[in-house]
MIDOSE-1310 file (N, C-alpha, C; in nm, 2 decimals, decimal comma, always signed):
residues 100
mpvi	+1,43/-6,19/-2,17/+1,39/-6,05/-2,18/+1,51/-5,97/-2,23; +1,48/-5,87/-2,32/+1,59/-5,79/-2,37/+1,65/-5,70/-2,26; +1,77/-5,66/-2,28/+1,84/-5,57/-2,18/+1,76/-5,44/-2,16; +1,71/-5,39/-2,27/+1,65/-5,26/-2,27/+1,53/-5,26/-2,17
syvf	+1,46/-5,37/-2,15/+1,35/-5,37/-2,06/+1,40/-5,36/-1,92; +1,51/-5,42/-1,89/+1,57/-5,40/-1,76/+1,61/-5,26/-1,73; +1,66/-5,19/-1,83/+1,70/-5,05/-1,82/+1,57/-4,96/-1,79; +1,47/-4,99/-1,87/+1,35/-4,91/-1,85/+1,28/-4,94/-1,72
gglv	+1,29/-5,07/-1,68/+1,24/-5,10/-1,54/+1,31/-5,03/-1,43; +1,44/-5,03/-1,45/+1,52/-4,96/-1,35/+1,49/-4,81/-1,34; +1,47/-4,75/-1,46/+1,44/-4,61/-1,47/+1,30/-4,58/-1,41; +1,21/-4,66/-1,44/+1,07/-4,65/-1,38/+1,08/-4,66/-1,23
glaf	+1,15/-4,76/-1,18/+1,17/-4,77/-1,04/+1,24/-4,65/-0,98; +1,35/-4,60/-1,05/+1,42/-4,48/-1,00/+1,33/-4,36/-0,99; +1,24/-4,35/-1,09/+1,15/-4,23/-1,09/+1,05/-4,25/-0,98; +1,00/-4,37/-0,95/+0,90/-4,39/-0,85/+0,97/-4,37/-0,71
gslt	+1,09/-4,42/-0,69/+1,17/-4,40/-0,57/+1,20/-4,25/-0,54; +1,23/-4,18/-0,65/+1,27/-4,04/-0,64/+1,14/-3,96/-0,60; +1,03/-4,00/-0,66/+0,90/-3,93/-0,62/+0,87/-3,95/-0,48; +0,89/-4,07/-0,43/+0,87/-4,10/-0,29/+0,97/-4,03/-0,20
afln	+1,09/-4,02/-0,24/+1,19/-3,94/-0,17/+1,15/-3,80/-0,16; +1,10/-3,74/-0,27/+1,05/-3,60/-0,27/+0,93/-3,59/-0,17; +0,84/-3,68/-0,17/+0,73/-3,68/-0,07/+0,78/-3,69/+0,07; +0,88/-3,77/+0,09/+0,94/-3,78/+0,23/+1,01/-3,65/+0,27
srit	+1,07/-3,58/+0,17/+1,13/-3,45/+0,21/+1,03/-3,35/+0,24; +0,92/-3,35/+0,17/+0,81/-3,25/+0,21/+0,75/-3,28/+0,34; +0,73/-3,41/+0,37/+0,68/-3,45/+0,51/+0,78/-3,41/+0,61; +0,91/-3,43/+0,59/+1,01/-3,40/+0,69/+1,01/-3,25/+0,71
kryl	+1,01/-3,17/+0,61/+1,02/-3,02/+0,62/+0,90/-2,97/+0,70; +0,78/-3,02/+0,66/+0,66/-2,98/+0,73/+0,66/-3,02/+0,87; +0,69/-3,14/+0,90/+0,69/-3,20/+1,04/+0,79/-3,12/+1,13; +0,91/-3,10/+1,08/+1,01/-3,03/+1,16/+0,97/-2,88/+1,18
kkng	+0,91/-2,82/+1,08/+0,87/-2,68/+1,09/+0,76/-2,67/+1,20; +0,67/-2,77/+1,20/+0,56/-2,77/+1,29/+0,60/-2,81/+1,43; +0,69/-2,91/+1,45/+0,71/-2,97/+1,58/+0,86/-2,96/+1,63; +0,95/-2,90/+1,55/+1,09/-2,90/+1,58/+1,12/-2,83/+1,71
ardd	+1,08/-2,71/+1,72/+1,12/-2,63/+1,84/+1,03/-2,66/+1,96; +0,91/-2,71/+1,94/+0,82/-2,74/+2,05/+0,86/-2,87/+2,13; +0,92/-2,97/+2,06/+0,95/-3,09/+2,13/+1,06/-3,07/+2,23; +1,17/-3,02/+2,18/+1,29/-2,99/+2,27/+1,38/-2,90/+2,19
pegv	+1,47/-2,83/+2,26/+1,56/-2,73/+2,20/+1,64/-2,79/+2,08; +1,69/-2,91/+2,09/+1,77/-2,96/+1,97/+1,68/-3,02/+1,87; +1,56/-3,05/+1,89/+1,47/-3,10/+1,79/+1,48/-3,25/+1,77; +1,54/-3,32/+1,87/+1,57/-3,47/+1,86/+1,44/-3,54/+1,86
gavm	+1,34/-3,51/+1,94/+1,21/-3,58/+1,94/+1,14/-3,56/+1,80; +1,15/-3,45/+1,74/+1,09/-3,43/+1,61/+1,15/-3,51/+1,51; +1,29/-3,52/+1,51/+1,36/-3,60/+1,41/+1,32/-3,75/+1,43; +1,31/-3,79/+1,55/+1,28/-3,94/+1,57/+1,14/-3,97/+1,52
gvta	+1,05/-3,87/+1,54/+0,91/-3,90/+1,50/+0,90/-3,90/+1,35; +0,96/-3,80/+1,28/+0,96/-3,80/+1,14/+1,03/-3,91/+1,07; +1,14/-3,96/+1,14/+1,21/-4,07/+1,08/+1,12/-4,20/+1,08; +1,04/-4,22/+1,18/+0,95/-4,33/+1,18/+0,85/-4,32/+1,07
lrqi	+0,80/-4,20/+1,05/+0,70/-4,18/+0,94/+0,76/-4,20/+0,80; +0,89/-4,15/+0,79/+0,96/-4,17/+0,66/+0,98/-4,32/+0,63; +1,01/-4,40/+0,73/+1,03/-4,54/+0,70/+0,89/-4,61/+0,66; +0,79/-4,57/+0,72/+0,65/-4,62/+0,68/+0,63/-4,59/+0,54
vnva	+0,66/-4,47/+0,49/+0,64/-4,43/+0,35/+0,73/-4,51/+0,26; +0,85/-4,53/+0,30/+0,94/-4,61/+0,22/+0,89/-4,76/+0,21; +0,85/-4,82/+0,32/+0,80/-4,95/+0,31/+0,67/-4,96/+0,22; +0,59/-4,86/+0,23/+0,47/-4,86/+0,15/+0,51/-4,85/+0,00
alav	+0,61/-4,77/-0,03/+0,65/-4,76/-0,17/+0,70/-4,89/-0,23; +0,78/-4,96/-0,15/+0,84/-5,09/-0,19/+0,72/-5,19/-0,20; +0,63/-5,18/-0,11/+0,51/-5,27/-0,12/+0,43/-5,25/-0,24; +0,42/-5,12/-0,28/+0,34/-5,09/-0,41/+0,41/-5,16/-0,53
vfft	+0,54/-5,15/-0,53/+0,62/-5,21/-0,64/+0,60/-5,36/-0,63; +0,61/-5,42/-0,52/+0,60/-5,56/-0,50/+0,46/-5,61/-0,55; +0,35/-5,55/-0,50/+0,22/-5,59/-0,53/+0,17/-5,56/-0,68; +0,24/-5,47/-0,74/+0,21/-5,44/-0,88/+0,31/-5,51/-0,98
rnlv	+0,39/-5,60/-0,93/+0,49/-5,66/-1,01/+0,44/-5,73/-1,14; +0,31/-5,79/-1,13/+0,25/-5,86/-1,24/+0,18/-5,76/-1,33; +0,16/-5,64/-1,29/+0,09/-5,54/-1,37/+0,18/-5,46/-1,46; +0,30/-5,44/-1,41/+0,40/-5,36/-1,48/+0,48/-5,45/-1,58
pfpf	+0,50/-5,40/-1,70/+0,56/-5,48/-1,81/+0,71/-5,49/-1,80; +0,77/-5,44/-1,69/+0,91/-5,45/-1,67/+0,96/-5,55/-1,58; +1,08/-5,60/-1,58/+1,13/-5,70/-1,49/+1,12/-5,65/-1,35; +1,07/-5,73/-1,26/+1,05/-5,69/-1,12/+1,18/-5,65/-1,05
iati	+1,28/-5,73/-1,07/+1,41/-5,71/-1,01/+1,47/-5,57/-1,04; +1,46/-5,53/-1,17/+1,51/-5,40/-1,21/+1,43/-5,29/-1,15; +1,30/-5,31/-1,14/+1,21/-5,20/-1,09/+1,23/-5,19/-0,94; +1,24/-5,30/-0,87/+1,26/-5,29/-0,72/+1,40/-5,23/-0,69
igta	+1,50/-5,26/-0,76/+1,63/-5,21/-0,74/+1,63/-5,06/-0,77; +1,57/-5,02/-0,88/+1,56/-4,88/-0,91/+1,48/-4,80/-0,81; +1,38/-4,86/-0,75/+1,30/-4,79/-0,65/+1,39/-4,78/-0,52; +1,46/-4,88/-0,49/+1,55/-4,87/-0,37/+1,66/-4,77/-0,39
vglt	+1,72/-4,76/-0,50/+1,82/-4,66/-0,53/+1,76/-4,52/-0,52; +1,64/-4,50/-0,58/+1,57/-4,37/-0,57/+1,54/-4,33/-0,42; +1,49/-4,43/-0,35/+1,46/-4,40/-0,21/+1,58/-4,36/-0,13; +1,70/-4,42/-0,15/+1,82/-4,40/-0,07/+1,90/-4,28/-0,12
avsm	+1,94/-4,29/-0,25/+2,03/-4,19/-0,30/+1,97/-4,05/-0,31; +1,85/-4,05/-0,37/+1,78/-3,92/-0,39/+1,73/-3,87/-0,25; +1,70/-3,95/-0,16/+1,67/-3,90/-0,02/+1,78/-3,83/+0,04; +1,90/-3,87/+0,02/+2,02/-3,80/+0,07/+2,03/-3,66/+0,02
vfvr	+2,00/-3,64/-0,11/+2,00/-3,51/-0,17/+1,89/-3,42/-0,11; +1,77/-3,48/-0,09/+1,66/-3,40/-0,04/+1,68/-3,37/+0,11; +1,74/-3,46/+0,19/+1,76/-3,43/+0,33/+1,86/-3,32/+0,34; +1,96/-3,32/+0,26/+2,06/-3,21/+0,26/+1,99/-3,07/+0,23
avtk	+1,89/-3,07/+0,14/+1,82/-2,95/+0,11/+1,73/-2,91/+0,22; +1,67/-3,01/+0,29/+1,59/-2,97/+0,41/+1,66/-2,91/+0,52; +1,79/-2,96/+0,54/+1,87/-2,91/+0,66/+1,93/-2,78/+0,63; +1,92/-2,72/+0,51/+1,98/-2,59/+0,49/+1,89/-2,48/+0,54
C-alpha cells in the first residue's frame, strides 16, 4: 500500500477519535452539571460515574473501527492508531475546557 493511504487512514481515525472525544466532553459537561453538586460537595461521585461512561464510549468507538476494518479503504493499523490518538490527546484538550 502507498504511504499516502496510511496518512489518510490516520487522519480519518484522528477525525473519528476527535469526534468521539467531543461527544465525551459533552457527556461529561452535562453529567457534571446535572449530578456534580448533588452527589457530594467535591463531586467525586459524579466524576467516577462519568468516567465509567466515557470509557464505555471509548471502547465502543474502537470497536466500530475494528468491526468496519474491511469496509474502510484505509489500512486498519493507521486508522486504529489515529482513533486512539484522537481519543486520548483531543480528550485532554476537551477535559481542560470542561473544567474551566
